[in-house]
C-alpha positions in Angstrom: 102.0 126.1 106.9 100.8 122.8 108.3 100.0 119.9 106.0 97.0 117.8 107.0 94.1 115.7 106.0 90.8 117.1 107.1 88.3 115.1 109.1 86.0 115.1 106.0 88.8 113.8 103.8 89.6 111.0 106.2 86.0 110.1 106.5 85.5 109.9 102.8 88.6 107.8 102.3 87.7 105.4 105.1 84.2 105.0 103.6 85.7 104.3 100.3 87.9 101.5 101.8 84.9 100.1 103.7 82.4 100.0 100.9 85.0 98.9 98.3 86.1 96.0 100.5 82.5 95.0 101.3 81.5 95.1 97.6 84.6 93.2 96.4 84.4 90.5 99.1 80.6 90.0 98.7 81.1 89.9 94.9 83.8 87.3 95.0 82.1 85.1 97.6 78.7 85.5 95.8 80.1 84.7 92.4 82.0 81.6 93.7 79.0 80.2 95.6 76.6 80.8 92.7 79.0 79.2 90.2 79.5 76.2 92.5 75.7 75.8 92.9 75.2 75.6 89.2 78.2 73.3 88.9 76.7 70.9 91.5 73.3 71.2 89.8 74.8 69.9 86.6 75.3 73.1 84.7 77.8 72.9 81.9 80.9 74.6 83.3 81.3 77.3 85.8 80.3 79.9 83.3 78.0 79.5 80.3 79.3 79.8 76.7 78.5 82.9 74.8 75.9 81.1 72.7 74.0 80.2 75.9 74.3 83.7 77.2 72.7 85.1 74.1 70.0 82.5 73.7 66.6 83.7 74.9 65.3 81.8 77.9 68.6 80.1 78.5 69.2 78.5 81.9 72.3 80.5 83.0 73.5 81.8 86.3 72.5 85.4 86.1 73.6 86.0 89.7 77.2 85.2 88.8 77.4 88.2 86.5 75.6 90.3 89.1 78.2 89.4 91.8 81.1 89.9 89.3 79.8 93.4 88.8 79.9 93.9 92.6 83.5 92.7 92.5 84.6 95.1 89.8 82.8 98.0 91.5 84.4 97.2 94.8 87.9 97.1 93.2 87.2 100.4 91.5 86.2 102.0 94.9 89.3 100.6 96.6 91.6 101.9 93.8 90.0 105.3 94.0 90.2 105.5 97.8 93.9 104.5 97.8 94.7 106.9 95.0 93.0 109.8 96.7 94.7 109.1 100.1 98.1 108.9 98.5 97.6 112.0 96.4 96.3 114.1 99.3 99.1 113.0 101.7 101.9 113.5 99.2 100.6 116.9 98.1 100.3 118.0 101.8 103.8 116.8 102.7 105.4 118.4 99.6 103.5 121.7 100.1 104.6 121.9 103.8 108.2 121.0 102.9 108.4 124.2 100.8 107.4 126.3 103.9 109.6 127.3 106.8 107.3 125.5 109.3 107.7 121.9 110.4 105.3 119.7 108.4 102.5 118.2 110.5 100.4 115.5 108.9 97.3 114.9 110.9 97.1 111.3 109.7 99.1 108.7 111.6 100.6 106.0 109.4 99.8 102.4 110.3 102.4 100.5 112.4 100.4 97.3 113.0 101.2 95.3 109.8 101.8 91.7 110.6 102.5 88.5 108.6 99.9 86.3 110.3 97.1 89.0 109.9 98.3 89.5 106.3 98.0 85.8 105.5 94.7 85.1 107.2 92.9 88.2 106.0 94.2 87.7 102.5 92.7 84.2 102.5 89.4 85.4 103.9 89.1 88.3 101.4 90.4 86.4 98.4 93.6 88.4 98.3 91.8 91.8 98.4 93.5 92.5 101.8 96.9 91.8 100.3 96.2 94.4 97.5 95.1 97.0 100.1 98.3 96.3 102.2 100.6 96.6 99.2 98.8 99.8 98.0 99.2 101.2 101.5 102.9 100.5 101.5 103.4 102.2 98.1 101.5 105.2 99.5 103.2 105.4 102.8 106.7 105.3 101.5 105.9 108.3 99.3 104.7 110.2 102.4 107.7 109.2 104.4 110.5 109.6 101.9 109.5 111.8 98.9 110.5 115.1 100.6 114.0 113.7 101.2 114.8 111.7 98.1 112.5 113.5 95.6 111.2 110.1 94.3 107.7 108.8 93.8 106.8 105.1 94.0 104.1 104.2 91.5 100.8 102.9 93.0 100.8 99.2 93.4 97.4 98.6 91.8 98.5 100.5 88.7 101.5 98.3 88.3 99.5 95.1 89.0 96.5 95.7 86.8 98.0 97.8 83.9 101.8 97.5 83.5 102.1 93.9 84.6 100.4 92.4 81.6 101.8 95.0 79.3 105.3 94.0 80.2 104.7 90.3 80.6 105.2 90.4 84.4 108.5 92.4 84.3 107.1 95.7 85.7 106.2 94.2 89.1 109.7 92.8 89.5 111.3 96.2 88.7 108.8 98.0 91.0 109.5 95.7 93.9 113.3 96.0 93.3 113.0 99.8 93.5 110.6 99.8 96.4 112.9 97.6 98.6 115.9 99.7 97.6 114.0 102.9 98.6 112.8 101.5 101.9 116.4 100.4 102.7 117.7 103.8 101.9 115.1 105.5 104.2 115.9 103.0 107.0 119.5 104.0 106.8 118.8 107.7 106.6 116.7 107.5 109.8 119.3 105.3 111.5 116.9 102.5 112.0 118.9 99.3 112.7 117.1 97.0 110.3 118.0 95.8 106.8 115.8 95.6 103.8 117.1 96.2 100.2 116.8 95.0 96.7 118.9 92.0 97.5 116.3 91.0 100.1 113.6 90.9 97.4 115.6 88.8 94.9 117.0 86.5 97.5 113.7 85.7 99.4 110.8 86.6 97.2 112.2 85.3 93.9 114.8 82.7 94.6 113.2 81.9 98.0 110.1 80.7 96.2 112.0 77.6 95.3 111.9 76.6 99.0 108.3 77.7 99.5 108.9 79.7 102.7 111.0 82.4 101.0 108.1 84.7 100.0 106.8 84.6 103.6 110.1 85.6 105.0 110.3 88.5 102.5 106.8 89.7 103.4 107.7 89.5 107.1 110.7 91.7 106.5 108.8 94.1 104.3 106.0 94.5 106.7 108.4 95.0 109.7 110.4 97.5 107.7 107.4 99.6 107.0 106.2 99.4 110.6 109.5 100.7 111.8 109.5 103.5 109.2 105.9 104.5 110.0 106.6 104.4 113.7 109.6 106.7 113.3 107.7 109.0 111.0 104.7 109.3 113.4 107.2 110.4 116.1 109.7 112.5 114.2 108.1 113.3 110.8 
């Protein structure tokens, strides 16, 4: 039994990423520009108070809410595309692991993550690219390691948008700790000579933020670790 993503599945997932990104970026840019235009024109505040919104004939930036709706819809499409891709890949790998055949996933994992591209595209897309990258990491590590360690990393967007505020910011720290520890274990299992673990997260991402450059060093190490794992996975499964 071979595990794979069909051409139709990959096309639908890619379309979801594309339209989700376009909607989210256009929504963020449109809302910001519209709000600034009203601000420059002397409108009271970036967004009108509720009393102005409800008042008939009020001079309020209707386009702001229109673009915000685009932003929300774009995020929803991105979340859906990421969830579907992760679920299909993990289900395929787990199903093939139960068979006697060597699992073959007809979807090569990305190996071109880079810090400079991460920073520039995150700035251009108002951090939407950063969310996509982190979501991809949480998905890829499940594809790479779940059939060996029997663990599942929770989707990044679920941690960020749901559990983060429910736990007052504690959940993302725990999630990152476990993610780095899992990546380090998989690097060691595959005999890849590179080090990333929970200590890396706490040293560079958390304590390193005091010297500003720490989080950038951590992100570089995280992206490189995932590139190495994905490269090895694409060759050896």
